[in-house]
N, C-alpha and C positions, 0 to 999 in steps of 0.2 A: 843449348842445354844449360840450365840453371846450375849452380855451383853448389857444392857439397864441402862439410867440413872437412873431409877427408882429403878431397881435392885440395882445398887451402893449404892444410897441414904438409902435404907432400911437395909443395910448390918451392922450388930451390932458388936462390939467388943466381943470377946470370949477369955477364958484363952489360947488359942492357935491360932496362926497364920492363917488366912482363905487365899485361892487363889480362886478367880472369875475368871475364863479363859473367853477370848473373842475370841481365836483362833489365829493359825498362830503364835503361841508363846508367844502372849500377855496376860498378866493376871493382876489382880489388888490384891495386897497383904494388906488385913486388919491386923492390928498389935493389940495386945491385949490392947494399949494404945489410940486406935481409930484412928491412922494414915492409910492413905489409899495411897499405893505406887505402881505407875506403872512398871512393870517389862516385859522385852523382853527374853525369853528363845531361844536361838539359837546354832546352831553347826557351827564350823569353824575349817578345818583341822582336822576334825573326833572328836573334843573336844567340849563337852557341856560348855556352857558360858551364863553368865547372864547380862544384860545390863540396868540401872535406866533409866527410860524415865519421869521422874518428879512425882510430888505427885498431887492428886485429893482434891480440885476442882480447884485447879491452871490450871493444864494440864487436860483439858476436854477429855472426852472419845474419841470425833472426833480427837482433837489434839493427842492424845497418839495412835489412831489407822495410822495417818498419820507419827508419827515416827517410828512406826513399819515398815510402808512400804518402808521409807527411809532406814532403817536399812536392810531391806532384800534385797533392791536395791544394798546396798553397797557389800553386801556377795555376791549378785550375779555377781558382777564387780570385785570380788576377794579382797574384802578388808575387814577386821575384824572391824565393827563398834565400838568395844569396845577398840581396839588397837589405833584406828582413833581418838577416843576420848580423851585417854589418851596424845597423841601426841598433839593435841590442847590445852589441859589444861596444858601441859608442855611448850608451847609455850607460852602462856599467862602468865605462872608464870615467866619465862625468860624475857619477855616484862616487866613485873612489876618491875623486878630487875635492868633491863638495862634500865634506865630512861635515860633521857637526861643528868640529873642532876649526876647521878649515872657514867653515861660514862665520862661525862666532869670531874668529880672529880678522876677518875681513870687515866684520861689523863694528868691531872695537876700532880699527883705524878710521873707519868710515864716521865713526859716532864721536870716537874719542878726540877728536879735533877740536871739539866745543867744550872740553872739560879741562880742569885743571888736573895737573900731573898726578895727584892724590887721589882723585876720583877714578880716573883710567886705572891706577895700580889697585885700587880697591875692587873695581870691576874685574880685572882680570885675574886676580888671585881667587876670588870667590868663583870664577869658571874653573880654574886650574884645579882648586879643592874639591870642589863639588859636582861639576859637570863633566868635564873632558876624561875623567878617570871611569865614568859610568856609561856613557854615551857619545864620548868625544870622537872614537874611531868609526861610528856607524854613518851610513849615508844621511845627508839631512832628509830627504824625502822619504826614508825609512820609519821616521820617527813618529809614533803614535800617541795620541791622548794619554793613554795608559803609561807609556814610558815616562811622560813629563810628571804625572800624578805620583807615581812611585818613588821619581827621585826627589822631588821635593817634599814629599812627605817623610822619605828617610831623611832628610836633612833636620825636618821638624822634630822626629822621633828621638834624635840624639839631644835634645833641648835648645836647639838652636832656630827658633820659631821665626824670628826677625830674619834671620839669614836666609832661612827659607823662603818668606815672602819675597825678600829683595832678588834672590837668585831666579825664581818665578817671573819677576817683572822683566827681569833681563832675558830670560828666555822668550817671552812675548815679543820683545823689541828684536831679537835675533831671528825669530821665524816670521816677522813683519818684514825685515830685510829681505830675507830668504824670498818670499813672495813677490817683493819688490823687483828683485833682480832674476826672476823666472826660474828659480831653483827648486822652487816645491808650488802645487797647486792649490793645498789647502794648510791652514794654520792649525796644528794639533792642540795649541795652546787655547784656540778660541772657546771650544766647549767647557772649558776648566773654570769656575768661579772660585776665587779666594775663599769664599766663605763655605762652599761645600766640600773643600779638599783640605782646609786647614781647621785645626781645632780653636775655638774662640779663645781670644786673648784679650786681657785686660790692657787697654790702653794708656800709657803713662804720658799725662799731658804736662807741659812745662808749667810750672807753679806760675800764677799769675793773681795780681791784684783784682778784686770786684769792684764795681761802681762804689760801693760803700765804703771801701777801702781809700780811695782816693784822696779825699779831704786830708786826712792825717798825714797821707803820704807827702802830699804837696808842702803841707806844713813842715816836714822834716825835711823836705829838699830844698826850701827856702832857706833853711838854717844849715845847710850842709857846708862843713868845713874844710871839706877837700879840694882839690883842683877843680877851678871853674870849668874847665873843657869837659870834665866829666859831668858835671851838673849840667851843663848846656846840651851835652849828648843826651843824658836821661830824659830832659825836657822835649829834645828834637824826637827822640823816639815816640813819645806820647804823641806828639803832634804830627807825625808823619805816617806812623804805623808801618815804617820799615823794619826789616830785619837788622840785627846788631852790626852784622859785618858787613851789610850794604852801606849803612849810615857811618860806620867808623872811618871809611875811606872816602868820605865826602872831599870834594876839591872845591875850590872857589871857582874854577871855570865852567864847573857843571851846573852852577846856579844863575839864572836870569832875575835879577833882583826886581827888574822893572815890569816883567810880566809874570812875577810871582810863581816860578817854576821851575824845577829842579829836574834835571834828566840825567839819571844814574845808568851809565852805560853799561851796555850787556856783560861785559868781561866780570862785573862785580854783583851782578843778579844771580840768584840759584837757578833759573830758568834761561840763563844767558841770553836773554831779551831785553833791550833798552826800556827803561821804566820812567815814565813821565809822572812827578809828584806835584799836586798843586800846593802851594805854601800858603796857610792862612796868614792873617796879619801878625799873630800871636809867634808864629816860627819866623818870620821876617824879623821880629823885633829879639829874638834869640841870635839871629846871625848878625845883627848889628852889634850885640853885645860883643860877638866873637871877633868882629872886624879888628878891633884895635889890638887884641890878643894873637891872632893868627894871621888877619889879612896879609901881611906882607909875603907870605908863605904860599904853597900850593895847597896844603891841606887845611880844611876848616876846623877839624878837631884832632890836632896833633898829641902826640905822647907827650907829657910833661916832662919826662926823662930824655926821650929821643925826639926832638923836634921835627925830625925829617921823617918819622913814622908816625902812622896812625895810631890811636889809643888801641891798645891790647885787648886781646879776646877777654880776658878776665877781669879787666878793670871795672865796666860797668856792672857786673854781678857783685865783685868786692865791694863796691860803693854801697849796693844795696844791702850787703851783709852788715856793712858798718851802720847803714841806718835802721836796723832791726829787723830786715826783711829776710834774712837767710830760712830758706825754706819754703818761704811764703811767697815770693816774686822774685821773676828773673827778668833780665832784659827783654828776652824773647816774648815773654808773657805779657808785654803792653801790647802786641799785636791782637791776642785773645782780647784784651780789656775793649780795644777800639771795635773790635768785631761784634763782641756780645752787645755792647752800647748801642752800636749802629744799627744793627738787626732789631733789637728790642723797640728803638724810636722808629722804626719802619722805613728806613732806607734802603732803596733798592739793592737788592742782594748781588745783582751782577757789579753795580758800581763799587759796593763794599770789597768784593772778590778783586776786582780789578785794582782798588787802591792797595791791597793786600799782596798784589804782583802773583796772585795765583793764575798763571797763565794758562791758555787753552792748550791740552796736549795736540788738539789737532792744528795742524802747521796753517793751513788756509783760515780757519775761524781765529785762530791766533793772530794772525796778520791782518784781518780785517779790524779785530778789537784794540790793535795795538795804540791807536790814537783816538780811540773813542771815549766818550763822557767827561771829556776834561772840564766842560762847564757844570755838569752835574757834580763831579767829584770835587771840584773848586767849592761849591755849596756844602757840600758834605763835610769837607774838612775844615771849613770855616765854623761850621755849626759844631764840630766836635771841639775845636779850639774854644769857642765860647762856653760850651758846656763844661770844659775842665775849669775855666774861669769861675763859672757858678758854684764848682764843687769845691774850688780854692775858698772862695768865701765863707763856706759852709764848714771850713775845717775846725772851727771851735765849738759846735754843736753837735755833729755827727760822732758817736762813739766809736772806739776802736779798740780792739784787743792786743793789748802790748805784746811785742815779738818776744 
């Protein structure tokens, strides 16, 4: 006989467990402590199994019967309802462990080993301030494109557009990491394009000289009365198109004078990839000038005040300001000058980008290109050095608006 609610309510606890059967394998187990537990007895692959369906009265008789029918339907379709429930519970457990915050912190540990401490600190702070409070506790596989869009647009709305862009880039990297480690199947950042989710912003480029300005600049550099190491550094910046930070730490053991090559180690490069710089005859001449000044030490361009340390961050820009270029040119801007002139002269854009150490974000392509185009870049950098010499000769005829 099927059970009734009255029969269930009247059932009293005894010293032993009681089973009140409803049919189809469903029964209510009454424990000595007074608990009422729904159970479903079934067979799968020839083995008898038991499935818990909840407690009475939280799960009513009607609901228990529905759950019984759901289980029987799964069995009819060839699925073990007990095994399926375990799989769901395991997935929920994994989801609880693989939250956005947990995944982001794992990514930081993985990726941060290649960063300097300051970069790691900035990346973590941006996540702790703007990401974790919003979606940090949610399972990584629950996040949708709309969640990402709302988060970064919220950052932008408070007037922090640059921060919003950087947070978005970090989220893209975190979700790529999650895909690589089988935590998610699809990347919610993939359909989001910065141009479509952010408001247009005016990009502030570093001040840089134009080719027209170079002759007078070279004339002023030739009579610069500051430290000769600073003058040499500014000249090498022009001749190599390196970033100031990459150049300031130059060491003599990185430079192969015979082969006219300079290998800047990965630790000093922005993209943490070793960069090979072809040296023109003019660049070698500058190094020869520096040899009697710093050749006995490890650094090519040591600080005039602290010989064991490289030139400071502000030294080069301070020198430019003394020469009358405050607000008109920066040390970093020499890269822009080289890029503009080389592109206008028709040099291969891949060779130019490689010389600027704009590494491929794709690891495979980046590794393939790492040692490429040395011959072509050697010709290009010798052309650039010769072009600078030509501009130097025209210093007394090309007008320049005084700073």
